[in-house]
mmCIF file of the C-alpha atoms, coordinates in Angstrom:
data_MODEL
# 
_entry.id   MODEL 
# 
loop_
_atom_site.group_PDB 
_atom_site.id 
_atom_site.type_symbol 
_atom_site.label_atom_id 
_atom_site.label_alt_id 
_atom_site.label_comp_id 
_atom_site.label_asym_id 
_atom_site.label_entity_id 
_atom_site.label_seq_id 
_atom_site.pdbx_PDB_ins_code 
_atom_site.Cartn_x 
_atom_site.Cartn_y 
_atom_site.Cartn_z 
_atom_site.occupancy 
_atom_site.B_iso_or_equiv 
_atom_site.pdbx_formal_charge 
_atom_site.auth_seq_id 
_atom_site.auth_comp_id 
_atom_site.auth_asym_id 
_atom_site.auth_atom_id 
_atom_site.pdbx_PDB_model_num 
ATOM 1   C CA . MET A 1 1   ? 21.880  -41.557 -9.205 1.00 0.00 ? 1   MET A CA 1 
ATOM 2   C CA . SER A 1 2   ? 22.939  -38.815 -6.868 1.00 0.00 ? 2   SER A CA 1 
ATOM 3   C CA . PRO A 1 3   ? 25.530  -36.359 -8.188 1.00 0.00 ? 3   PRO A CA 1 
ATOM 4   C CA . VAL A 1 4   ? 27.731  -36.516 -5.055 1.00 0.00 ? 4   VAL A CA 1 
ATOM 5   C CA . PRO A 1 5   ? 29.165  -39.875 -4.017 1.00 0.00 ? 5   PRO A CA 1 
ATOM 6   C CA . GLY A 1 6   ? 28.221  -40.847 -0.447 1.00 0.00 ? 6   GLY A CA 1 
ATOM 7   C CA . HIS A 1 7   ? 25.127  -38.571 -0.442 1.00 0.00 ? 7   HIS A CA 1 
ATOM 8   C CA . GLY A 1 8   ? 22.830  -41.475 0.530  1.00 0.00 ? 8   GLY A CA 1 
ATOM 9   C CA . LEU A 1 9   ? 25.150  -42.521 3.339  1.00 0.00 ? 9   LEU A CA 1 
ATOM 10  C CA . ALA A 1 10  ? 25.151  -38.969 4.724  1.00 0.00 ? 10  ALA A CA 1 
ATOM 11  C CA . LYS A 1 11  ? 21.327  -38.843 4.641  1.00 0.00 ? 11  LYS A CA 1 
ATOM 12  C CA . GLY A 1 12  ? 21.133  -42.154 6.498  1.00 0.00 ? 12  GLY A CA 1 
ATOM 13  C CA . LEU A 1 13  ? 23.574  -41.005 9.160  1.00 0.00 ? 13  LEU A CA 1 
ATOM 14  C CA . ALA A 1 14  ? 21.610  -37.767 9.589  1.00 0.00 ? 14  ALA A CA 1 
ATOM 15  C CA . VAL A 1 15  ? 18.433  -39.771 10.284 1.00 0.00 ? 15  VAL A CA 1 
ATOM 16  C CA . THR A 1 16  ? 20.344  -41.938 12.764 1.00 0.00 ? 16  THR A CA 1 
ATOM 17  C CA . LEU A 1 17  ? 21.730  -38.888 14.590 1.00 0.00 ? 17  LEU A CA 1 
ATOM 18  C CA . ARG A 1 18  ? 18.295  -37.260 14.710 1.00 0.00 ? 18  ARG A CA 1 
ATOM 19  C CA . THR A 1 19  ? 16.663  -40.321 16.289 1.00 0.00 ? 19  THR A CA 1 
ATOM 20  C CA . MET A 1 20  ? 19.546  -40.799 18.746 1.00 0.00 ? 20  MET A CA 1 
ATOM 21  C CA . THR A 1 21  ? 18.965  -37.351 20.248 1.00 0.00 ? 21  THR A CA 1 
ATOM 22  C CA . ARG A 1 22  ? 15.213  -37.817 20.745 1.00 0.00 ? 22  ARG A CA 1 
ATOM 23  C CA . ARG A 1 23  ? 13.653  -39.309 23.850 1.00 0.00 ? 23  ARG A CA 1 
ATOM 24  C CA . SER A 1 24  ? 12.653  -42.951 23.645 1.00 0.00 ? 24  SER A CA 1 
ATOM 25  C CA . VAL A 1 25  ? 8.920   -43.670 23.579 1.00 0.00 ? 25  VAL A CA 1 
ATOM 26  C CA . THR A 1 26  ? 9.333   -47.284 24.635 1.00 0.00 ? 26  THR A CA 1 
ATOM 27  C CA . HIS A 1 27  ? 8.023   -48.132 28.106 1.00 0.00 ? 27  HIS A CA 1 
ATOM 28  C CA . GLN A 1 28  ? 9.629   -50.968 30.008 1.00 0.00 ? 28  GLN A CA 1 
ATOM 29  C CA . TYR A 1 29  ? 6.400   -52.927 30.547 1.00 0.00 ? 29  TYR A CA 1 
ATOM 30  C CA . PRO A 1 30  ? 6.867   -55.023 33.665 1.00 0.00 ? 30  PRO A CA 1 
ATOM 31  C CA . ASP A 1 31  ? 8.549   -52.154 35.508 1.00 0.00 ? 31  ASP A CA 1 
ATOM 32  C CA . ALA A 1 32  ? 6.234   -49.362 34.338 1.00 0.00 ? 32  ALA A CA 1 
ATOM 33  C CA . ALA A 1 33  ? 2.488   -50.051 34.202 1.00 0.00 ? 33  ALA A CA 1 
ATOM 34  C CA . PRO A 1 34  ? 0.901   -48.904 30.940 1.00 0.00 ? 34  PRO A CA 1 
ATOM 35  C CA . GLN A 1 35  ? -1.651  -46.084 30.896 1.00 0.00 ? 35  GLN A CA 1 
ATOM 36  C CA . LEU A 1 36  ? -4.725  -47.840 29.522 1.00 0.00 ? 36  LEU A CA 1 
ATOM 37  C CA . PRO A 1 37  ? -7.484  -45.823 27.893 1.00 0.00 ? 37  PRO A CA 1 
ATOM 38  C CA . PRO A 1 38  ? -10.764 -45.774 29.803 1.00 0.00 ? 38  PRO A CA 1 
ATOM 39  C CA . ARG A 1 39  ? -13.155 -48.601 28.919 1.00 0.00 ? 39  ARG A CA 1 
ATOM 40  C CA . SER A 1 40  ? -10.341 -50.644 27.327 1.00 0.00 ? 40  SER A CA 1 
ATOM 41  C CA . ARG A 1 41  ? -11.047 -54.283 26.484 1.00 0.00 ? 41  ARG A CA 1 
ATOM 42  C CA . GLY A 1 42  ? -9.085  -56.740 28.566 1.00 0.00 ? 42  GLY A CA 1 
ATOM 43  C CA . VAL A 1 43  ? -11.026 -59.789 29.742 1.00 0.00 ? 43  VAL A CA 1 
ATOM 44  C CA . ILE A 1 44  ? -14.687 -60.513 30.332 1.00 0.00 ? 44  ILE A CA 1 
ATOM 45  C CA . GLY A 1 45  ? -16.066 -60.225 33.864 1.00 0.00 ? 45  GLY A CA 1 
ATOM 46  C CA . LEU A 1 46  ? -19.202 -62.063 35.050 1.00 0.00 ? 46  LEU A CA 1 
ATOM 47  C CA . PHE A 1 47  ? -21.811 -60.497 37.340 1.00 0.00 ? 47  PHE A CA 1 
ATOM 48  C CA . GLU A 1 48  ? -23.290 -63.825 38.396 1.00 0.00 ? 48  GLU A CA 1 
ATOM 49  C CA . GLU A 1 49  ? -26.361 -62.424 40.170 1.00 0.00 ? 49  GLU A CA 1 
ATOM 50  C CA . ASN A 1 50  ? -27.717 -61.072 36.858 1.00 0.00 ? 50  ASN A CA 1 
ATOM 51  C CA . CYS A 1 51  ? -27.174 -64.286 34.875 1.00 0.00 ? 51  CYS A CA 1 
ATOM 52  C CA . THR A 1 52  ? -30.428 -66.132 34.155 1.00 0.00 ? 52  THR A CA 1 
ATOM 53  C CA . VAL A 1 53  ? -28.770 -68.914 32.127 1.00 0.00 ? 53  VAL A CA 1 
ATOM 54  C CA . CYS A 1 54  ? -30.550 -67.826 28.966 1.00 0.00 ? 54  CYS A CA 1 
ATOM 55  C CA . MET A 1 55  ? -27.558 -69.153 26.943 1.00 0.00 ? 55  MET A CA 1 
ATOM 56  C CA . LEU A 1 56  ? -27.639 -66.251 24.464 1.00 0.00 ? 56  LEU A CA 1 
ATOM 57  C CA . CYS A 1 57  ? -23.950 -65.500 24.994 1.00 0.00 ? 57  CYS A CA 1 
ATOM 58  C CA . ALA A 1 58  ? -22.931 -69.113 24.317 1.00 0.00 ? 58  ALA A CA 1 
ATOM 59  C CA . ARG A 1 59  ? -25.155 -69.396 21.238 1.00 0.00 ? 59  ARG A CA 1 
ATOM 60  C CA . GLU A 1 60  ? -23.966 -66.125 19.688 1.00 0.00 ? 60  GLU A CA 1 
ATOM 61  C CA . CYS A 1 61  ? -20.257 -66.695 20.361 1.00 0.00 ? 61  CYS A CA 1 
ATOM 62  C CA . PRO A 1 62  ? -18.571 -67.251 16.961 1.00 0.00 ? 62  PRO A CA 1 
ATOM 63  C CA . ASP A 1 63  ? -15.737 -69.224 18.588 1.00 0.00 ? 63  ASP A CA 1 
ATOM 64  C CA . TRP A 1 64  ? -17.915 -71.365 20.889 1.00 0.00 ? 64  TRP A CA 1 
ATOM 65  C CA . CYS A 1 65  ? -15.605 -70.573 23.799 1.00 0.00 ? 65  CYS A CA 1 
ATOM 66  C CA . ILE A 1 66  ? -18.296 -70.066 26.481 1.00 0.00 ? 66  ILE A CA 1 
ATOM 67  C CA . TYR A 1 67  ? -19.326 -73.124 28.489 1.00 0.00 ? 67  TYR A CA 1 
ATOM 68  C CA . ILE A 1 68  ? -22.477 -72.990 30.609 1.00 0.00 ? 68  ILE A CA 1 
ATOM 69  C CA . ASP A 1 69  ? -24.043 -75.740 32.732 1.00 0.00 ? 69  ASP A CA 1 
ATOM 70  C CA . SER A 1 70  ? -27.214 -75.338 34.784 1.00 0.00 ? 70  SER A CA 1 
ATOM 71  C CA . HIS A 1 71  ? -30.035 -77.220 36.420 1.00 0.00 ? 71  HIS A CA 1 
ATOM 72  C CA . LYS A 1 72  ? -33.696 -76.426 37.078 1.00 0.00 ? 72  LYS A CA 1 
ATOM 73  C CA . GLU A 1 73  ? -34.915 -75.666 40.568 1.00 0.00 ? 73  GLU A CA 1 
ATOM 74  C CA . THR A 1 74  ? -38.511 -75.422 41.753 1.00 0.00 ? 74  THR A CA 1 
ATOM 75  C CA . VAL A 1 75  ? -39.509 -72.118 43.328 1.00 0.00 ? 75  VAL A CA 1 
ATOM 76  C CA . PRO A 1 76  ? -42.445 -72.061 45.773 1.00 0.00 ? 76  PRO A CA 1 
ATOM 77  C CA . PRO A 1 77  ? -45.467 -69.956 44.812 1.00 0.00 ? 77  PRO A CA 1 
ATOM 78  C CA . ALA A 1 78  ? -45.188 -66.232 45.486 1.00 0.00 ? 78  ALA A CA 1 
ATOM 79  C CA . ALA A 1 79  ? -48.759 -66.020 46.835 1.00 0.00 ? 79  ALA A CA 1 
ATOM 80  C CA . PRO A 1 80  ? -50.906 -68.615 48.595 1.00 0.00 ? 80  PRO A CA 1 
ATOM 81  C CA . GLY A 1 81  ? -52.857 -70.662 46.082 1.00 0.00 ? 81  GLY A CA 1 
ATOM 82  C CA . GLY A 1 82  ? -50.354 -69.869 43.317 1.00 0.00 ? 82  GLY A CA 1 
ATOM 83  C CA . ARG A 1 83  ? -48.502 -72.450 41.334 1.00 0.00 ? 83  ARG A CA 1 
ATOM 84  C CA . GLU A 1 84  ? -44.886 -73.457 41.657 1.00 0.00 ? 84  GLU A CA 1 
ATOM 85  C CA . ARG A 1 85  ? -42.431 -72.151 39.117 1.00 0.00 ? 85  ARG A CA 1 
ATOM 86  C CA . SER A 1 86  ? -39.082 -73.428 37.955 1.00 0.00 ? 86  SER A CA 1 
ATOM 87  C CA . ARG A 1 87  ? -35.946 -71.415 37.319 1.00 0.00 ? 87  ARG A CA 1 
ATOM 88  C CA . ASN A 1 88  ? -32.489 -72.153 35.974 1.00 0.00 ? 88  ASN A CA 1 
ATOM 89  C CA . VAL A 1 89  ? -29.613 -72.197 38.450 1.00 0.00 ? 89  VAL A CA 1 
ATOM 90  C CA . LEU A 1 90  ? -26.088 -71.604 37.159 1.00 0.00 ? 90  LEU A CA 1 
ATOM 91  C CA . ASP A 1 91  ? -23.701 -74.487 37.870 1.00 0.00 ? 91  ASP A CA 1 
ATOM 92  C CA . ARG A 1 92  ? -20.785 -73.607 35.601 1.00 0.00 ? 92  ARG A CA 1 
ATOM 93  C CA . PHE A 1 93  ? -19.857 -70.551 33.570 1.00 0.00 ? 93  PHE A CA 1 
ATOM 94  C CA . ALA A 1 94  ? -16.438 -70.700 31.912 1.00 0.00 ? 94  ALA A CA 1 
ATOM 95  C CA . ILE A 1 95  ? -14.706 -68.851 29.089 1.00 0.00 ? 95  ILE A CA 1 
ATOM 96  C CA . ASP A 1 96  ? -11.785 -70.344 27.196 1.00 0.00 ? 96  ASP A CA 1 
ATOM 97  C CA . PHE A 1 97  ? -9.572  -67.322 26.551 1.00 0.00 ? 97  PHE A CA 1 
ATOM 98  C CA . SER A 1 98  ? -7.281  -69.368 24.309 1.00 0.00 ? 98  SER A CA 1 
ATOM 99  C CA . LEU A 1 99  ? -10.173 -69.453 21.810 1.00 0.00 ? 99  LEU A CA 1 
ATOM 100 C CA . CYS A 1 100 ? -11.793 -66.081 22.533 1.00 0.00 ? 100 CYS A CA 1 
ATOM 101 C CA . MET A 1 101 ? -11.201 -63.398 19.890 1.00 0.00 ? 101 MET A CA 1 
ATOM 102 C CA . TYR A 1 102 ? -12.482 -60.557 22.140 1.00 0.00 ? 102 TYR A CA 1 
ATOM 103 C CA . CYS A 1 103 ? -15.219 -59.517 19.725 1.00 0.00 ? 103 CYS A CA 1 
ATOM 104 C CA . GLY A 1 104 ? -17.613 -58.576 22.547 1.00 0.00 ? 104 GLY A CA 1 
ATOM 105 C CA . ILE A 1 105 ? -20.680 -60.173 20.955 1.00 0.00 ? 105 ILE A CA 1 
ATOM 106 C CA . CYS A 1 106 ? -21.458 -62.033 24.201 1.00 0.00 ? 106 CYS A CA 1 
ATOM 107 C CA . ILE A 1 107 ? -21.464 -58.755 26.126 1.00 0.00 ? 107 ILE A CA 1 
ATOM 108 C CA . GLU A 1 108 ? -23.675 -57.041 23.549 1.00 0.00 ? 108 GLU A CA 1 
ATOM 109 C CA . VAL A 1 109 ? -26.324 -59.790 23.396 1.00 0.00 ? 109 VAL A CA 1 
ATOM 110 C CA . CYS A 1 110 ? -26.623 -60.328 27.151 1.00 0.00 ? 110 CYS A CA 1 
ATOM 111 C CA . PRO A 1 111 ? -30.128 -59.002 27.964 1.00 0.00 ? 111 PRO A CA 1 
ATOM 112 C CA . PHE A 1 112 ? -29.542 -58.894 31.728 1.00 0.00 ? 112 PHE A CA 1 
ATOM 113 C CA . ASP A 1 113 ? -26.145 -57.112 31.937 1.00 0.00 ? 113 ASP A CA 1 
ATOM 114 C CA . ALA A 1 114 ? -24.280 -60.091 33.355 1.00 0.00 ? 114 ALA A CA 1 
ATOM 115 C CA . LEU A 1 115 ? -21.113 -59.698 31.234 1.00 0.00 ? 115 LEU A CA 1 
ATOM 116 C CA . PHE A 1 116 ? -18.773 -56.692 31.194 1.00 0.00 ? 116 PHE A CA 1 
ATOM 117 C CA . TRP A 1 117 ? -15.381 -55.703 29.805 1.00 0.00 ? 117 TRP A CA 1 
ATOM 118 C CA . SER A 1 118 ? -12.650 -55.578 32.439 1.00 0.00 ? 118 SER A CA 1 
ATOM 119 C CA . PRO A 1 119 ? -9.397  -53.716 31.732 1.00 0.00 ? 119 PRO A CA 1 
ATOM 120 C CA . GLU A 1 120 ? -7.344  -56.579 33.212 1.00 0.00 ? 120 GLU A CA 1 
ATOM 121 C CA . PHE A 1 121 ? -4.929  -58.016 30.663 1.00 0.00 ? 121 PHE A CA 1 
ATOM 122 C CA . GLU A 1 122 ? -2.282  -59.801 32.734 1.00 0.00 ? 122 GLU A CA 1 
ATOM 123 C CA . TYR A 1 123 ? -3.515  -63.380 32.789 1.00 0.00 ? 123 TYR A CA 1 
ATOM 124 C CA . ALA A 1 124 ? -0.856  -65.276 30.850 1.00 0.00 ? 124 ALA A CA 1 
ATOM 125 C CA . GLU A 1 125 ? -0.395  -68.963 31.671 1.00 0.00 ? 125 GLU A CA 1 
ATOM 126 C CA . THR A 1 126 ? 2.362   -71.443 30.911 1.00 0.00 ? 126 THR A CA 1 
ATOM 127 C CA . ASP A 1 127 ? -0.154  -74.126 29.901 1.00 0.00 ? 127 ASP A CA 1 
ATOM 128 C CA . ILE A 1 128 ? -2.884  -73.396 27.350 1.00 0.00 ? 128 ILE A CA 1 
ATOM 129 C CA . ARG A 1 129 ? -5.340  -75.581 29.278 1.00 0.00 ? 129 ARG A CA 1 
ATOM 130 C CA . GLU A 1 130 ? -5.206  -73.126 32.176 1.00 0.00 ? 130 GLU A CA 1 
ATOM 131 C CA . LEU A 1 131 ? -6.667  -70.332 30.019 1.00 0.00 ? 131 LEU A CA 1 
ATOM 132 C CA . THR A 1 132 ? -10.190 -71.683 30.581 1.00 0.00 ? 132 THR A CA 1 
ATOM 133 C CA . HIS A 1 133 ? -11.332 -69.496 33.460 1.00 0.00 ? 133 HIS A CA 1 
ATOM 134 C CA . GLU A 1 134 ? -14.267 -70.579 35.596 1.00 0.00 ? 134 GLU A CA 1 
ATOM 135 C CA . ARG A 1 135 ? -16.892 -68.314 37.145 1.00 0.00 ? 135 ARG A CA 1 
ATOM 136 C CA . ASP A 1 136 ? -14.860 -67.653 40.317 1.00 0.00 ? 136 ASP A CA 1 
ATOM 137 C CA . LYS A 1 137 ? -12.087 -65.996 38.303 1.00 0.00 ? 137 LYS A CA 1 
ATOM 138 C CA . LEU A 1 138 ? -14.622 -64.202 36.073 1.00 0.00 ? 138 LEU A CA 1 
ATOM 139 C CA . ARG A 1 139 ? -16.350 -62.874 39.228 1.00 0.00 ? 139 ARG A CA 1 
ATOM 140 C CA . GLU A 1 140 ? -13.014 -61.535 40.525 1.00 0.00 ? 140 GLU A CA 1 
ATOM 141 C CA . TRP A 1 141 ? -12.525 -59.595 37.293 1.00 0.00 ? 141 TRP A CA 1 
ATOM 142 C CA . MET A 1 142 ? -15.990 -58.088 37.652 1.00 0.00 ? 142 MET A CA 1 
ATOM 143 C CA . TRP A 1 143 ? -14.761 -55.887 40.490 1.00 0.00 ? 143 TRP A CA 1 
ATOM 144 C CA . THR A 1 144 ? -12.134 -54.317 38.214 1.00 0.00 ? 144 THR A CA 1 
ATOM 145 C CA . VAL A 1 145 ? -14.765 -53.084 35.746 1.00 0.00 ? 145 VAL A CA 1 
ATOM 146 C CA . PRO A 1 146 ? -14.800 -49.266 35.755 1.00 0.00 ? 146 PRO A CA 1 
ATOM 147 C CA . THR A 1 147 ? -18.038 -47.396 36.325 1.00 0.00 ? 147 THR A CA 1 
ATOM 148 C CA . PRO A 1 148 ? -19.740 -46.309 33.113 1.00 0.00 ? 148 PRO A CA 1 
ATOM 149 C CA . PRO A 1 149 ? -19.052 -42.754 31.980 1.00 0.00 ? 149 PRO A CA 1 
ATOM 150 C CA . ALA A 1 150 ? -21.499 -40.067 33.048 1.00 0.00 ? 150 ALA A CA 1 
ATOM 151 C CA . LEU A 1 151 ? -24.203 -39.016 30.652 1.00 0.00 ? 151 LEU A CA 1 
ATOM 152 C CA . ASP A 1 152 ? -23.494 -36.044 28.457 1.00 0.00 ? 152 ASP A CA 1 
ATOM 153 C CA . PRO A 1 153 ? -24.992 -32.999 30.236 1.00 0.00 ? 153 PRO A CA 1 
ATOM 154 C CA . GLY A 1 154 ? -26.393 -31.751 26.932 1.00 0.00 ? 154 GLY A CA 1 
ATOM 155 C CA . ALA A 1 155 ? -27.973 -35.120 26.096 1.00 0.00 ? 155 ALA A CA 1 
ATOM 156 C CA . GLU A 1 156 ? -31.711 -35.652 26.043 1.00 0.00 ? 156 GLU A CA 1 
ATOM 157 C CA . GLU A 1 157 ? -33.119 -37.213 29.192 1.00 0.00 ? 157 GLU A CA 1 
ATOM 158 C CA . PRO A 1 158 ? -34.076 -40.896 28.795 1.00 0.00 ? 158 PRO A CA 1 
ATOM 159 C CA . LYS A 1 159 ? -37.791 -41.370 28.124 1.00 0.00 ? 159 LYS A CA 1 
ATOM 160 C CA . GLU A 1 160 ? -38.265 -43.649 31.117 1.00 0.00 ? 160 GLU A CA 1 
ATOM 161 C CA . ILE A 1 161 ? -36.807 -41.086 33.529 1.00 0.00 ? 161 ILE A CA 1 
ATOM 162 C CA . ALA A 1 162 ? -38.805 -38.259 31.928 1.00 0.00 ? 162 ALA A CA 1 
ATOM 163 C CA . ALA A 1 163 ? -42.044 -40.272 32.270 1.00 0.00 ? 163 ALA A CA 1 
ATOM 164 C CA . ALA A 1 164 ? -41.260 -41.118 35.901 1.00 0.00 ? 164 ALA A CA 1 
ATOM 165 C CA . ARG A 1 165 ? -40.494 -37.449 36.636 1.00 0.00 ? 165 ARG A CA 1 
ATOM 166 C CA . LYS A 1 166 ? -43.815 -36.304 35.082 1.00 0.00 ? 166 LYS A CA 1 
ATOM 167 C CA . THR A 1 167 ? -45.724 -38.906 37.104 1.00 0.00 ? 167 THR A CA 1 
ATOM 168 C CA . ALA A 1 168 ? -43.980 -37.811 40.310 1.00 0.00 ? 168 ALA A CA 1 
ATOM 169 C CA . GLU A 1 169 ? -44.729 -34.136 39.555 1.00 0.00 ? 169 GLU A CA 1 
ATOM 170 C CA . LYS A 1 170 ? -48.429 -34.929 38.919 1.00 0.00 ? 170 LYS A CA 1 
ATOM 171 C CA . LEU A 1 171 ? -48.602 -36.915 42.157 1.00 0.00 ? 171 LEU A CA 1 
ATOM 172 C CA . ALA A 1 172 ? -46.971 -34.082 44.120 1.00 0.00 ? 172 ALA A CA 1 
ATOM 173 C CA . ALA A 1 173 ? -49.341 -31.535 42.550 1.00 0.00 ? 173 ALA A CA 1 
ATOM 174 C CA . ALA A 1 174 ? -52.360 -33.710 43.395 1.00 0.00 ? 174 ALA A CA 1 
ATOM 175 C CA . GLN A 1 175 ? -51.195 -34.077 46.997 1.00 0.00 ? 175 GLN A CA 1 
ATOM 176 C CA . GLU A 1 176 ? -50.617 -30.336 47.250 1.00 0.00 ? 176 GLU A CA 1 
ATOM 177 C CA . THR A 1 177 ? -54.107 -29.497 45.958 1.00 0.00 ? 177 THR A CA 1 
ATOM 178 C CA . ALA A 1 178 ? -55.611 -32.085 48.321 1.00 0.00 ? 178 ALA A CA 1 
ATOM 179 C CA . ALA A 1 179 ? -53.732 -30.504 51.233 1.00 0.00 ? 179 ALA A CA 1 
ATOM 180 C CA . GLN A 1 180 ? -54.895 -27.013 50.212 1.00 0.00 ? 180 GLN A CA 1 
ATOM 181 C CA . GLU A 1 181 ? -58.510 -28.188 49.930 1.00 0.00 ? 181 GLU A CA 1 
ATOM 182 C CA . GLY A 1 182 ? -58.224 -29.835 53.359 1.00 0.00 ? 182 GLY A CA 1 
ATOM 183 C CA . THR A 1 183 ? -56.991 -26.597 54.964 1.00 0.00 ? 183 THR A CA 1 
ATOM 184 C CA . ALA A 1 184 ? -59.655 -24.574 53.133 1.00 0.00 ? 184 ALA A CA 1 
ATOM 185 C CA . GLN A 1 185 ? -62.421 -26.849 54.484 1.00 0.00 ? 185 GLN A CA 1 
ATOM 186 C CA . GLU A 1 186 ? -61.089 -26.517 58.018 1.00 0.00 ? 186 GLU A CA 1 
ATOM 187 C CA . THR A 1 187 ? -61.151 -22.715 57.860 1.00 0.00 ? 187 THR A CA 1 
ATOM 188 C CA . GLU A 1 188 ? -64.727 -22.459 56.425 1.00 0.00 ? 188 GLU A CA 1 
ATOM 189 C CA . PRO A 1 189 ? -67.369 -21.912 59.081 1.00 0.00 ? 189 PRO A CA 1 
ATOM 190 C CA . ARG A 1 190 ? -69.790 -24.784 59.550 1.00 0.00 ? 190 ARG A CA 1 
ATOM 191 C CA . GLU A 1 191 ? -73.556 -24.311 59.392 1.00 0.00 ? 191 GLU A CA 1 
ATOM 192 C CA . GLY A 1 192 ? -74.027 -25.027 63.096 1.00 0.00 ? 192 GLY A CA 1 
ATOM 193 C CA . ASP A 1 193 ? -71.276 -22.584 64.084 1.00 0.00 ? 193 ASP A CA 1 
ATOM 194 C CA . ALA A 1 194 ? -72.071 -18.885 64.521 1.00 0.00 ? 194 ALA A CA 1 
# 
């Protein structure tokens, strides 16, 4: 018990007065757009040209909210005398966002970089059945995906780029020595000359 009656009431009023004089941190959402952090997770965008219909995203999805339909198409041989090949052609790619839990597993397992996080988050619908978005809508969201952040300047160069750079330097050095040898042979006197 407090020794002075009304002490608790005074402390409560002091807290109320303190918060009344501070600026509000609430943003009025529809009127003021929120400042989203870079690379925030909104919806999933589809880069259809990279999709090979491998079905990894649909198989790994814990909610089974990705629907993919495809058919096989015969591709003519690349060289004369070669054999025909078949490839999968994407007919339908849909994500049911009423089931999706935004875990990102589908994006992580995609071996061909066909799925990306888009920062778009305003896609509410009045009917839950309209939350299944087909590939046209997923393609539209692809263009809102931000570019990946630049590499850290102090980071080690990727091995592939380092190997390509070494090969290019060797090729340039070989061409330079060949050019120097060619100019040296032109300047040497021939046996018949003199």
